[in-house]
C-alpha positions in Angstrom: 49.1 12.5 34.7 50.3 10.1 37.5 48.8 6.5 37.6 48.0 6.6 41.3 45.9 9.6 41.0 42.3 9.1 39.9 40.9 11.3 37.0 38.8 14.4 38.1 35.3 14.5 36.7 33.9 17.9 36.6 30.0 18.3 36.5 29.8 21.9 37.8 31.7 25.0 36.7 34.6 25.5 39.1 36.8 28.6 39.8 40.7 28.7 40.0 42.3 27.1 43.0 42.2 28.7 46.4 45.0 29.3 48.9 44.9 25.8 49.7 45.1 24.5 45.9 41.3 23.2 46.0 39.2 24.5 43.3 36.0 26.2 44.6 32.6 25.8 43.2 31.0 28.9 41.4 27.5 29.7 41.4 25.1 32.3 40.1 23.6 32.8 43.1 24.5 35.8 45.5 26.3 34.7 48.5 24.6 34.6 51.9 27.4 36.9 53.4 29.1 39.6 51.4 32.9 39.4 51.9 33.7 42.4 49.7 32.4 45.5 48.2 32.7 47.4 45.3 33.9 50.8 45.6 31.2 53.6 44.1 32.0 55.4 41.1 33.9 58.4 41.8 35.2 57.1 45.2 38.7 57.5 44.2 40.9 60.1 46.1 39.7 63.6 45.3 43.6 64.8 45.3 46.9 62.8 44.2 48.4 59.9 46.5 50.9 62.5 47.4 48.9 64.8 49.3 48.1 64.3 53.1 44.9 62.6 54.2 42.8 65.5 54.9 43.8 67.0 51.3 42.7 63.9 49.7 39.1 64.0 51.2 38.6 67.6 50.9 35.0 67.2 49.5 33.6 65.3 52.5 35.5 67.7 54.8 33.9 70.8 53.2 30.7 69.4 53.7 31.0 68.1 57.4 32.7 71.4 58.4 29.7 73.2 57.0 27.3 71.0 58.8 29.2 71.2 62.0 29.1 75.1 61.9 25.4 74.6 61.3 24.8 72.6 64.3 26.9 74.8 66.3 25.0 77.8 65.3 22.0 75.9 66.0 23.2 75.1 69.4 23.8 78.7 70.1 20.1 79.7 69.5 20.3 80.9 65.7 18.2 78.0 64.8 17.1 79.4 61.4 20.5 79.9 60.1 22.6 77.1 61.5 19.5 74.7 59.7 20.0 76.7 56.5 23.6 76.2 56.9 22.8 72.4 57.4 20.6 72.1 54.2 23.0 74.0 52.1 26.1 71.9 53.0 23.9 68.9 51.7 23.2 70.8 48.4 26.8 71.6 48.2 27.5 67.9 48.6 25.3 67.1 45.6 26.7 69.5 43.4 30.2 68.2 44.4 29.3 65.0 43.9 27.7 65.9 40.2 30.6 68.1 39.1 34.0 66.3 40.6 34.9 62.8 39.0 36.7 61.8 42.1 35.2 62.9 45.4 36.6 60.1 47.8 34.5 59.7 50.8 31.5 61.6 49.8 30.9 58.9 46.9 28.7 56.2 49.1 26.4 54.8 46.8 25.9 55.5 42.8 26.4 58.9 41.6 22.8 59.3 40.9 21.6 57.9 44.2 24.0 60.2 46.2 22.8 63.3 44.1 18.8 62.3 44.8 19.9 61.6 48.3 21.9 65.0 49.1 20.0 67.0 47.0 16.0 66.1 48.4 17.4 66.0 52.0 19.1 69.2 51.6 16.4 71.1 49.8 13.9 69.6 52.2 16.0 70.9 55.3 16.2 74.6 53.5 12.5 74.5 52.9 11.6 73.7 56.4 14.1 76.1 57.8 12.6 79.0 55.8 8.9 77.7 56.9 10.0 77.3 60.6 7.7 79.3 63.0 7.8 82.0 64.4 7.9 84.6 61.6 8.6 82.3 58.7 10.8 83.7 55.9 8.8 81.6 53.4 4.9 81.6 53.6 3.2 78.8 51.3 -0.7 79.9 51.6 -2.1 76.4 50.1 -0.3 74.8 53.1 -2.0 76.9 55.7 -5.3 75.9 53.9 -4.3 72.2 53.8 -3.7 72.2 57.5 -6.9 73.9 58.3 -8.8 71.3 56.0 -7.8 68.4 57.6 -8.0 69.5 61.3 -11.8 70.4 60.7 
């Protein structure tokens, strides 16, 4: 150590030096502003690095293409079939998230959260499409009784 430099006394934990060479204080508190995020589990590429970009992200493209087709069918006056297709696409997204180890951009959150979100929303959309009026394909008798009981 040089005679001109004062001795450094450390009272807190410090991390490795930053780009300018000064050590930064570390703390166990969460930062006010997040500067980085961790990739969700299964968020890697669905195909090898050598494959073109669309092939690497095929799971999300399958789900988005199916939802797009469902929206198109809904816009073309086949409401029930279109919304069934949208719900089925979300259920397929849940199945892909469950089965495949790497699903690319289909992985948004943890695997469990993605499974629950895609599965519940997809199932709800399918059930609502099946019960839509006029002439519902699925009739649940206690729902009609519950509606009449609450309106009285």
